[in-house]
MOPAC internal coordinates of N, CA, C and O (Angstrom, degrees):
PM7 1SCF
backbone

  N    0.0000 0     0.00 0     0.00 0    0    0    0
  C    1.4534 1     0.00 0     0.00 0    1    0    0
  C    1.5252 1   108.92 1     0.00 0    2    1    0
  O    1.2310 1   121.17 1   -36.43 1    3    2    1
  N    1.2982 1   115.38 1   143.57 1    3    2    1
  C    1.4563 1   121.69 1  -176.21 1    5    3    2
  C    1.5215 1   109.74 1  -127.66 1    6    5    3
  O    1.2310 1   120.86 1   -37.72 1    7    6    5
  N    1.3326 1   115.96 1   142.28 1    7    6    5
  C    1.4636 1   120.26 1   176.22 1    9    7    6
  C    1.5174 1   109.49 1   -86.48 1   10    9    7
  O    1.2310 1   120.67 1   -43.50 1   11   10    9
  N    1.3276 1   116.33 1   136.50 1   11   10    9
  C    1.4609 1   121.61 1   176.52 1   13   11   10
  C    1.5200 1   109.22 1  -129.37 1   14   13   11
  O    1.2310 1   120.03 1   -38.86 1   15   14   13
  N    1.3541 1   117.55 1   141.14 1   15   14   13
  C    1.4650 1   120.14 1   179.99 1   17   15   14
  C    1.5225 1   111.66 1   -90.94 1   18   17   15
  O    1.2310 1   121.17 1   -28.64 1   19   18   17
  N    1.3164 1   115.37 1   151.36 1   19   18   17
  C    1.4604 1   122.99 1   173.28 1   21   19   18
  C    1.5198 1   106.71 1  -129.20 1   22   21   19
  O    1.2310 1   120.22 1   -58.00 1   23   22   21
  N    1.3414 1   117.18 1   122.00 1   23   22   21
  C    1.4591 1   122.30 1  -177.25 1   25   23   22
  C    1.5232 1   110.42 1   -80.60 1   26   25   23
  O    1.2310 1   120.50 1   -44.45 1   27   26   25
  N    1.3314 1   116.65 1   135.55 1   27   26   25
  C    1.4614 1   122.71 1   176.85 1   29   27   26
  C    1.5215 1   109.49 1  -140.18 1   30   29   27
  O    1.2310 1   120.99 1   -26.44 1   31   30   29
  N    1.3152 1   115.72 1   153.56 1   31   30   29
  C    1.4661 1   122.13 1   171.07 1   33   31   30
  C    1.5177 1   106.04 1  -120.18 1   34   33   31
  O    1.2310 1   120.24 1   -47.51 1   35   34   33
  N    1.3067 1   117.15 1   132.49 1   35   34   33
  C    1.4583 1   120.27 1   175.98 1   37   35   34
  C    1.5209 1   108.79 1  -129.52 1   38   37   35
  O    1.2310 1   121.09 1   -42.13 1   39   38   37
  N    1.3251 1   115.52 1   137.87 1   39   38   37
  C    1.4619 1   120.25 1   176.01 1   41   39   38
  C    1.5162 1   108.27 1  -146.47 1   42   41   39
  O    1.2310 1   121.32 1   -19.38 1   43   42   41
  N    1.3095 1   115.09 1   160.62 1   43   42   41
  C    1.4562 1   121.31 1  -178.70 1   45   43   42
  C    1.5148 1   109.77 1   -91.55 1   46   45   43
  O    1.2310 1   120.58 1   -43.80 1   47   46   45
  N    1.3089 1   116.50 1   136.20 1   47   46   45
  C    1.4660 1   121.55 1   176.70 1   49   47   46
  C    1.5237 1   109.03 1   -67.03 1   50   49   47
  O    1.2310 1   120.49 1   -24.37 1   51   50   49
  N    1.3295 1   116.67 1   155.63 1   51   50   49
  C    1.4700 1   120.84 1  -179.00 1   53   51   50
  C    1.5164 1   112.73 1   -53.81 1   54   53   51
  O    1.2310 1   120.06 1   139.62 1   55   54   53
  N    1.3102 1   117.50 1   -40.38 1   55   54   53
  C    1.4566 1   120.36 1  -177.28 1   57   55   54
  C    1.5102 1   113.98 1   -81.25 1   58   57   55
  O    1.2310 1   119.70 1   176.86 1   59   58   57
  N    1.3309 1   118.17 1    -3.14 1   59   58   57
  C    1.4559 1   122.03 1  -174.44 1   61   59   58
  C    1.5219 1   111.21 1   -94.81 1   62   61   59
  O    1.2310 1   120.61 1  -121.26 1   63   62   61
  N    1.3258 1   116.43 1    58.74 1   63   62   61
  C    1.4575 1   120.35 1   179.58 1   65   63   62
  C    1.5239 1   111.63 1  -106.74 1   66   65   63
  O    1.2310 1   119.99 1   145.34 1   67   66   65
  N    1.3162 1   117.62 1   -34.66 1   67   66   65
  C    1.4566 1   121.54 1   176.20 1   69   67   66
  C    1.5122 1   113.02 1    48.34 1   70   69   67
  O    1.2310 1   120.85 1    36.10 1   71   70   69
  N    1.3343 1   115.99 1  -143.90 1   71   70   69
  C    1.4538 1   121.79 1   179.40 1   73   71   70
  C    1.5257 1   111.84 1   -89.16 1   74   73   71
  O    1.2310 1   120.62 1   175.28 1   75   74   73
  N    1.3155 1   116.42 1    -4.72 1   75   74   73
  C    1.4551 1   119.72 1  -178.47 1   77   75   74
  C    1.5167 1   110.35 1   -76.21 1   78   77   75
  O    1.2310 1   121.47 1   -13.17 1   79   78   77
  N    1.3177 1   114.79 1   166.83 1   79   78   77
  C    1.4452 1   118.62 1  -176.92 1   81   79   78
  C    1.5134 1   110.98 1  -142.68 1   82   81   79
  O    1.2310 1   121.48 1   -17.01 1   83   82   81
  N    1.3136 1   114.78 1   162.99 1   83   82   81
  C    1.4519 1   121.24 1   175.47 1   85   83   82
  C    1.5259 1   107.51 1   -87.57 1   86   85   83
  O    1.2310 1   121.11 1   -53.38 1   87   86   85
  N    1.3125 1   115.49 1   126.62 1   87   86   85
  C    1.4583 1   121.37 1   178.88 1   89   87   86
  C    1.5202 1   109.70 1  -103.96 1   90   89   87
  O    1.2310 1   120.71 1   -33.70 1   91   90   89
  N    1.3279 1   116.25 1   146.30 1   91   90   89
  C    1.4572 1   122.02 1   176.07 1   93   91   90
  C    1.5212 1   108.36 1  -104.56 1   94   93   91
  O    1.2310 1   121.07 1   -51.97 1   95   94   93
  N    1.3295 1   115.55 1   128.03 1   95   94   93
  C    1.4615 1   122.09 1  -179.79 1   97   95   94
  C    1.5227 1   109.52 1  -120.77 1   98   97   95
  O    1.2310 1   120.95 1   -21.02 1   99   98   97
  N    1.3209 1   115.79 1   158.98 1   99   98   97
  C    1.4616 1   123.33 1   171.90 1  101   99   98
  C    1.5252 1   107.31 1  -106.54 1  102  101   99
  O    1.2310 1   120.44 1   -52.51 1  103  102  101
  N    1.3241 1   116.77 1   127.49 1  103  102  101
  C    1.4617 1   120.06 1   178.97 1  105  103  102
  C    1.5237 1   110.40 1   -59.37 1  106  105  103
  O    1.2310 1   120.29 1   136.34 1  107  106  105
  N    1.3365 1   117.05 1   -43.66 1  107  106  105
  C    1.4673 1   120.84 1  -178.91 1  109  107  106
  C    1.5228 1   111.75 1   -63.97 1  110  109  107
  O    1.2310 1   120.41 1   134.57 1  111  110  109
  N    1.2979 1   116.83 1   -45.43 1  111  110  109
  C    1.4586 1   121.62 1  -175.26 1  113  111  110
  C    1.5273 1   112.70 1   -83.46 1  114  113  111
  O    1.2310 1   120.23 1   140.00 1  115  114  113
  N    1.3397 1   117.16 1   -40.00 1  115  114  113
  C    1.4634 1   121.27 1  -169.59 1  117  115  114
  C    1.5261 1   114.68 1  -113.69 1  118  117  115
  O    1.2310 1   119.82 1  -177.73 1  119  118  117
  N    1.3205 1   117.95 1     2.27 1  119  118  117
  C    1.4610 1   120.86 1  -172.60 1  121  119  118
  C    1.5184 1   115.18 1   -51.38 1  122  121  119
  O    1.2310 1   119.95 1   142.64 1  123  122  121
  N    1.3220 1   117.70 1   -37.36 1  123  122  121
  C    1.4672 1   121.18 1  -177.72 1  125  123  122
  C    1.5302 1   113.10 1   -86.23 1  126  125  123
  O    1.2310 1   120.11 1   178.63 1  127  126  125
  N    1.3240 1   117.39 1    -1.37 1  127  126  125
  C    1.4662 1   120.63 1  -178.36 1  129  127  126
  C    1.5238 1   110.79 1   -63.70 1  130  129  127
  O    1.2310 1   121.21 1   -52.00 1  131  130  129
  N    1.3244 1   115.30 1   128.00 1  131  130  129
  C    1.4665 1   122.16 1   178.53 1  133  131  130
  C    1.5266 1   107.85 1   -82.97 1  134  133  131
  O    1.2310 1   120.56 1   -63.19 1  135  134  133
  N    1.3360 1   116.54 1   116.81 1  135  134  133
  C    1.4648 1   121.86 1  -179.35 1  137  135  134
  C    1.5253 1   111.89 1   -85.85 1  138  137  135
  O    1.2310 1   121.00 1   151.18 1  139  138  137
  N    1.3262 1   115.69 1   -28.82 1  139  138  137
  C    1.4638 1   122.65 1  -177.43 1  141  139  138
  C    1.5254 1   106.76 1  -161.30 1  142  141  139
  O    1.2310 1   119.71 1    -0.97 1  143  142  141
  N    1.3191 1   118.16 1   179.03 1  143  142  141
  C    1.4706 1   118.62 1  -178.71 1  145  143  142
  C    1.5340 1   114.94 1   -56.88 1  146  145  143
  O    1.2310 1   119.68 1   152.28 1  147  146  145
  N    1.3251 1   118.21 1   -27.72 1  147  146  145
  C    1.4615 1   120.28 1  -174.04 1  149  147  146
  C    1.5257 1   115.31 1  -117.28 1  150  149  147
  O    1.2310 1   119.02 1   177.25 1  151  150  149
  N    1.3279 1   119.48 1    -2.75 1  151  150  149
  C    1.4695 1   120.10 1  -172.82 1  153  151  150
  C    1.5247 1   112.64 1  -134.23 1  154  153  151
  O    1.2310 1   121.62 1   -41.06 1  155  154  153
  N    1.3488 1   114.51 1   138.94 1  155  154  153
  C    1.4634 1   122.55 1   175.05 1  157  155  154
  C    1.5258 1   108.78 1  -115.65 1  158  157  155
  O    1.2310 1   120.94 1   -21.40 1  159  158  157
  N    1.3231 1   115.81 1   158.60 1  159  158  157
  C    1.4645 1   122.00 1  -179.28 1  161  159  158
  C    1.5239 1   111.10 1   -53.53 1  162  161  159
  O    1.2310 1   119.77 1   133.49 1  163  162  161
  N    1.3288 1   118.05 1   -46.51 1  163  162  161
  C    1.4729 1   121.22 1  -174.11 1  165  163  162
  C    1.5264 1   113.69 1   -58.81 1  166  165  163
  O    1.2310 1   119.93 1   157.55 1  167  166  165
  N    1.3258 1   117.73 1   -22.45 1  167  166  165
  C    1.4647 1   120.56 1  -179.43 1  169  167  166
  C    1.5297 1   112.60 1   -68.70 1  170  169  167
  O    1.2310 1   119.96 1   160.88 1  171  170  169
  N    1.3231 1   117.68 1   -19.12 1  171  170  169
  C    1.4656 1   122.66 1  -178.57 1  173  171  170
  C    1.5288 1   112.27 1   -97.73 1  174  173  171
  O    1.2310 1   120.09 1   179.35 1  175  174  173
  N    1.3348 1   117.43 1    -0.65 1  175  174  173
  C    1.4670 1   122.51 1  -172.89 1  177  175  174
  C    1.5201 1   112.75 1   -68.53 1  178  177  175
  O    1.2310 1   121.98 1   -34.50 1  179  178  177
  N    1.3167 1   113.82 1   145.50 1  179  178  177
  C    1.4611 1   122.60 1   172.48 1  181  179  178
  C    1.5301 1   107.40 1   -94.97 1  182  181  179
  O    1.2310 1   119.33 1   -48.57 1  183  182  181
  N    1.3347 1   118.89 1   131.43 1  183  182  181
  C    1.4655 1   119.91 1   179.60 1  185  183  182
  C    1.5329 1   111.75 1   -54.56 1  186  185  183
  O    1.2310 1   121.01 1   -47.94 1  187  186  185
  N    1.3323 1   115.67 1   132.06 1  187  186  185
  C    1.4556 1   121.05 1   176.84 1  189  187  186
  C    1.5173 1   115.38 1    82.58 1  190  189  187
  O    1.2310 1   119.76 1  -174.57 1  191  190  189
  N    1.3259 1   118.07 1     5.43 1  191  190  189
  C    1.4632 1   121.14 1  -178.44 1  193  191  190
  C    1.5244 1   108.91 1  -126.16 1  194  193  191
  O    1.2310 1   120.01 1   -53.12 1  195  194  193
  N    1.3233 1   117.58 1   126.88 1  195  194  193
  C    1.4602 1   121.03 1   179.33 1  197  195  194
  C    1.5248 1   111.95 1   -78.72 1  198  197  195
  O    1.2310 1   119.80 1   148.92 1  199  198  197
  N    1.3320 1   117.99 1   -31.08 1  199  198  197
  C    1.4653 1   121.08 1  -178.56 1  201  199  198
  C    1.5223 1   111.37 1   -81.74 1  202  201  199
  O    1.2310 1   121.24 1   -39.16 1  203  202  201
  N    1.3270 1   115.24 1   140.84 1  203  202  201
  C    1.4609 1   121.74 1   178.97 1  205  203  202
  C    1.5230 1   107.69 1  -137.76 1  206  205  203
  O    1.2310 1   120.28 1   -54.68 1  207  206  205
  N    1.3277 1   117.08 1   125.32 1  207  206  205
  C    1.4596 1   121.95 1   173.91 1  209  207  206
  C    1.5208 1   108.44 1   -99.64 1  210  209  207
  O    1.2310 1   120.62 1   -46.83 1  211  210  209
  N    1.3451 1   116.41 1   133.17 1  211  210  209
  C    1.4623 1   120.97 1   178.69 1  213  211  210
  C    1.5202 1   108.81 1  -142.39 1  214  213  211
  O    1.2310 1   120.64 1   -55.79 1  215  214  213
  N    1.3157 1   116.38 1   124.21 1  215  214  213
  C    1.4594 1   122.48 1   176.16 1  217  215  214
  C    1.5276 1   108.95 1   -81.30 1  218  217  215
  O    1.2310 1   120.31 1   -48.24 1  219  218  217
  N    1.3242 1   117.01 1   131.76 1  219  218  217
  C    1.4666 1   121.58 1   178.42 1  221  219  218
  C    1.5275 1   112.11 1   -54.58 1  222  221  219
  O    1.2310 1   120.62 1   141.40 1  223  222  221
  N    1.3216 1   116.42 1   -38.60 1  223  222  221
  C    1.4581 1   120.84 1  -177.53 1  225  223  222
  C    1.5235 1   111.19 1   -66.39 1  226  225  223
  O    1.2310 1   120.00 1   147.81 1  227  226  225
  N    1.3343 1   117.61 1   -32.19 1  227  226  225
  C    1.4636 1   120.62 1   176.75 1  229  227  226
  C    1.5282 1   110.22 1   -62.26 1  230  229  227
  O    1.2310 1   120.51 1   138.31 1  231  230  229
  N    1.3172 1   116.63 1   -41.69 1  231  230  229
  C    1.4663 1   120.45 1   178.26 1  233  231  230
  C    1.5242 1   109.88 1   -61.38 1  234  233  231
  O    1.2310 1   120.51 1   134.72 1  235  234  233
  N    1.3286 1   116.63 1   -45.28 1  235  234  233
  C    1.4697 1   120.63 1   177.94 1  237  235  234
  C    1.5253 1   110.98 1   -59.48 1  238  237  235
  O    1.2310 1   120.87 1   137.97 1  239  238  237
  N    1.3333 1   115.93 1   -42.03 1  239  238  237
  C    1.4636 1   120.80 1  -179.17 1  241  239  238
  C    1.5343 1   110.68 1   -65.82 1  242  241  239
  O    1.2310 1   120.08 1   139.23 1  243  242  241
  N    1.3137 1   117.44 1   -40.77 1  243  242  241
  C    1.4626 1   120.73 1   178.77 1  245  243  242
  C    1.5251 1   111.50 1   -65.75 1  246  245  243
  O    1.2310 1   120.36 1   139.96 1  247  246  245
  N    1.3243 1   116.91 1   -40.04 1  247  246  245
  C    1.4681 1   119.80 1   176.97 1  249  247  246
  C    1.5334 1   110.79 1   -64.22 1  250  249  247
  O    1.2310 1   120.35 1   141.20 1  251  250  249
  N    1.3292 1   116.93 1   -38.80 1  251  250  249
  C    1.4674 1   120.60 1   177.62 1  253  251  250
  C    1.5301 1   110.66 1   -64.38 1  254  253  251
  O    1.2310 1   120.24 1   138.92 1  255  254  253
  N    1.3341 1   117.14 1   -41.08 1  255  254  253
  C    1.4673 1   120.87 1   176.59 1  257  255  254
  C    1.5230 1   110.97 1   -63.09 1  258  257  255
  O    1.2310 1   120.62 1   138.43 1  259  258  257
  N    1.3071 1   116.42 1   -41.57 1  259  258  257
  C    1.4606 1   122.00 1   179.24 1  261  259  258
  C    1.5250 1   110.07 1   -54.31 1  262  261  259
  O    1.2310 1   120.99 1   133.24 1  263  262  261
  N    1.3178 1   115.71 1   -46.76 1  263  262  261
  C    1.4689 1   120.65 1  -179.28 1  265  263  262
  C    1.5281 1   111.78 1   -73.88 1  266  265  263
  O    1.2310 1   120.26 1   133.21 1  267  266  265
  N    1.3180 1   117.11 1   -46.79 1  267  266  265
  C    1.4647 1   121.55 1  -175.37 1  269  267  266
  C    1.5230 1   111.99 1   -63.62 1  270  269  267
  O    1.2310 1   120.45 1   141.04 1  271  270  269
  N    1.3272 1   116.75 1   -38.96 1  271  270  269
  C    1.4608 1   120.85 1  -177.78 1  273  271  270
  C    1.5258 1   112.64 1   -90.14 1  274  273  271
  O    1.2310 1   120.77 1   178.84 1  275  274  273
  N    1.3367 1   116.13 1    -1.16 1  275  274  273
  C    1.4632 1   122.17 1   178.48 1  277  275  274
  C    1.5325 1   111.25 1    55.52 1  278  277  275
  O    1.2310 1   121.13 1  -131.57 1  279  278  277
  N    1.3280 1   115.45 1    48.43 1  279  278  277
  C    1.4646 1   121.04 1  -178.97 1  281  279  278
  C    1.5295 1   110.17 1   -74.33 1  282  281  279
  O    1.2310 1   120.94 1   -35.33 1  283  282  281
  N    1.3263 1   115.81 1   144.67 1  283  282  281
  C    1.4566 1   119.35 1   171.02 1  285  283  282
  C    1.5279 1   109.79 1   -84.42 1  286  285  283
  O    1.2310 1   120.90 1   153.55 1  287  286  285
  N    1.3308 1   115.88 1   -26.45 1  287  286  285
  C    1.4668 1   122.40 1   172.64 1  289  287  286
  C    1.5199 1   107.74 1  -163.16 1  290  289  287
  O    1.2310 1   121.07 1   -24.26 1  291  290  289
  N    1.3187 1   115.56 1   155.74 1  291  290  289
  C    1.4614 1   122.32 1   173.01 1  293  291  290
  C    1.5181 1   107.37 1  -123.37 1  294  293  291
  O    1.2310 1   120.92 1   -49.65 1  295  294  293
  N    1.3175 1   115.84 1   130.35 1  295  294  293
  C    1.4606 1   121.47 1   175.35 1  297  295  294
  C    1.5251 1   107.55 1  -112.35 1  298  297  295
  O    1.2310 1   120.91 1   -55.84 1  299  298  297
  N    1.3288 1   115.87 1   124.16 1  299  298  297
  C    1.4634 1   120.81 1   177.76 1  301  299  298
  C    1.5242 1   107.34 1   -82.02 1  302  301  299
  O    1.2310 1   120.87 1   -63.94 1  303  302  301
  N    1.3232 1   115.95 1   116.06 1  303  302  301
  C    1.4657 1   120.31 1  -179.46 1  305  303  302
  C    1.5222 1   111.55 1   -90.07 1  306  305  303
  O    1.2310 1   120.47 1   158.32 1  307  306  305
  N    1.3304 1   116.71 1   -21.68 1  307  306  305
  C    1.4580 1   121.59 1   176.94 1  309  307  306
  C    1.5203 1   108.72 1  -157.45 1  310  309  307
  O    1.2310 1   120.76 1   -58.75 1  311  310  309
  N    1.3231 1   116.16 1   121.25 1  311  310  309
  C    1.4607 1   121.35 1   177.93 1  313  311  310
  C    1.5169 1   109.68 1  -114.41 1  314  313  311
  O    1.2310 1   120.60 1    68.18 1  315  314  313
  N    1.3361 1   116.47 1  -111.82 1  315  314  313
  C    1.4600 1   121.68 1   179.50 1  317  315  314
  C    1.5210 1   109.84 1   -70.60 1  318  317  315
  O    1.2310 1   120.51 1   -49.06 1  319  318  317
  N    1.3438 1   116.62 1   130.94 1  319  318  317
  C    1.4718 1   121.72 1   179.10 1  321  319  318
  C    1.5213 1   109.43 1  -139.47 1  322  321  319
  O    1.2310 1   120.45 1   -58.76 1  323  322  321
  N    1.3215 1   116.74 1   121.24 1  323  322  321
  C    1.4671 1   120.21 1   179.23 1  325  323  322
  C    1.5171 1   112.14 1   -76.23 1  326  325  323
  O    1.2310 1   119.83 1   156.90 1  327  326  325
  N    1.3324 1   117.92 1   -23.10 1  327  326  325
  C    1.4655 1   120.57 1  -178.40 1  329  327  326
  C    1.5267 1   112.38 1   -80.69 1  330  329  327
  O    1.2310 1   120.10 1   173.80 1  331  330  329
  N    1.3033 1   117.42 1    -6.20 1  331  330  329
  C    1.4683 1   122.00 1  -178.00 1  333  331  330
  C    1.5268 1   109.21 1   -94.81 1  334  333  331
  O    1.2310 1   120.36 1  -113.90 1  335  334  333
  N    1.3277 1   116.92 1    66.10 1  335  334  333
  C    1.4708 1   122.55 1  -171.82 1  337  335  334
  C    1.5281 1   114.02 1   -57.48 1  338  337  335
  O    1.2310 1   119.64 1   141.09 1  339  338  337
  N    1.3158 1   118.29 1   -38.91 1  339  338  337
  C    1.4673 1   121.31 1  -177.77 1  341  339  338
  C    1.5279 1   110.88 1  -102.00 1  342  341  339
  O    1.2310 1   120.69 1  -149.45 1  343  342  341
  N    1.3204 1   116.29 1    30.55 1  343  342  341
  C    1.4638 1   121.49 1  -175.24 1  345  343  342
  C    1.5224 1   110.54 1  -127.85 1  346  345  343
  O    1.2310 1   120.69 1   -26.21 1  347  346  345
  N    1.3027 1   116.29 1   153.79 1  347  346  345
  C    1.4638 1   120.55 1   175.37 1  349  347  346
  C    1.5297 1   111.43 1   -69.35 1  350  349  347
  O    1.2310 1   120.28 1   163.93 1  351  350  349
  N    1.3317 1   117.06 1   -16.07 1  351  350  349
  C    1.4693 1   120.18 1   174.27 1  353  351  350
  C    1.5306 1   109.93 1   -59.19 1  354  353  351
  O    1.2310 1   119.89 1   141.41 1  355  354  353
  N    1.3252 1   117.82 1   -38.59 1  355  354  353
  C    1.4676 1   122.10 1  -178.72 1  357  355  354
  C    1.5265 1   112.24 1   -70.69 1  358  357  355
  O    1.2310 1   120.42 1   163.96 1  359  358  357
  N    1.3267 1   116.79 1   -16.04 1  359  358  357
  C    1.4677 1   122.37 1   178.40 1  361  359  358
  C    1.5269 1   111.70 1   -98.98 1  362  361  359
  O    1.2310 1   120.18 1   178.24 1  363  362  361
  N    1.3318 1   117.26 1    -1.76 1  363  362  361
  C    1.4638 1   120.59 1  -175.64 1  365  363  362
  C    1.5174 1   112.14 1    74.42 1  366  365  363
  O    1.2310 1   120.72 1  -154.61 1  367  366  365
  N    1.3416 1   116.24 1    25.39 1  367  366  365
  C    1.4607 1   120.85 1  -173.71 1  369  367  366
  C    1.5309 1   113.07 1  -120.83 1  370  369  367
  O    1.2310 1   120.29 1  -158.74 1  371  370  369
  N    1.3583 1   117.05 1    21.26 1  371  370  369
  C    1.4676 1   120.48 1   179.00 1  373  371  370
  C    1.5231 1   109.55 1  -151.58 1  374  373  371
  O    1.2310 1   121.18 1   -24.76 1  375  374  373
  N    1.3277 1   115.35 1   155.24 1  375  374  373
  C    1.4621 1   121.37 1   176.06 1  377  375  374
  C    1.5218 1   109.56 1  -151.78 1  378  377  375
  O    1.2310 1   121.34 1   -37.65 1  379  378  377
  N    1.3162 1   115.04 1   142.35 1  379  378  377
  C    1.4567 1   121.50 1   169.76 1  381  379  378
  C    1.5213 1   105.78 1  -100.52 1  382  381  379
  O    1.2310 1   120.47 1   -46.24 1  383  382  381
  N    1.3141 1   116.70 1   133.76 1  383  382  381
  C    1.4609 1   120.08 1  -173.58 1  385  383  382
  C    1.5216 1   111.60 1  -136.14 1  386  385  383
  O    1.2310 1   121.61 1   -22.43 1  387  386  385
  N    1.3195 1   114.53 1   157.57 1  387  386  385
  C    1.4539 1   122.32 1   165.63 1  389  387  386
  C    1.5176 1   106.73 1  -112.03 1  390  389  387
  O    1.2310 1   120.83 1   -59.34 1  391  390  389
  N    1.3194 1   116.02 1   120.66 1  391  390  389
  C    1.4633 1   122.20 1   176.24 1  393  391  390
  C    1.5258 1   106.87 1   -98.64 1  394  393  391
  O    1.2310 1   120.52 1   -60.91 1  395  394  393
  N    1.2999 1   116.62 1   119.09 1  395  394  393
  C    1.4659 1   121.50 1  -178.38 1  397  395  394
  C    1.5255 1   110.05 1   -94.59 1  398  397  395
  O    1.2310 1   121.29 1   -41.19 1  399  398  397
  N    1.3411 1   115.13 1   138.81 1  399  398  397
  C    1.4687 1   122.58 1   178.66 1  401  399  398
  C    1.5186 1   109.20 1  -126.45 1  402  401  399
  O    1.2310 1   121.14 1   -27.68 1  403  402  401
  N    1.3162 1   115.42 1   152.32 1  403  402  401
  C    1.4608 1   120.20 1   171.35 1  405  403  402
  C    1.5169 1   107.81 1   -85.91 1  406  405  403
  O    1.2310 1   120.54 1   -54.02 1  407  406  405
  N    1.3159 1   116.58 1   125.98 1  407  406  405
  C    1.4654 1   122.14 1   177.61 1  409  407  406
  C    1.5190 1   108.70 1  -101.09 1  410  409  407
  O    1.2310 1   120.69 1   -41.52 1  411  410  409
  N    1.3170 1   116.29 1   138.48 1  411  410  409
  C    1.4747 1   120.97 1   177.65 1  413  411  410
  C    1.5032 1   110.84 1   -82.73 1  414  413  411
  O    1.2310 1   120.10 1   180.00 1  415  414  413

């Protein structure tokens, strides 16, 4: 059996803010913090930037994708990005991921 990646982009709709909030983390201070069973703060980091914005709802959405798509692992290829001015990445509300599956 071989693992194969599948690329996905996930972002939160404008109206999908609910009671959750965007949290600001420091890569140096909080990088190892476990946000959920499968994700740590450092996975959302932008190279060269200590600050990381992450919406709680995005974490919930990624965990739901993990289960729904039956991933063996998810690798975040792009999380928080300050250069993405017109993107939810700049708000901590989007992620590009590779969902890995076991192939028979």
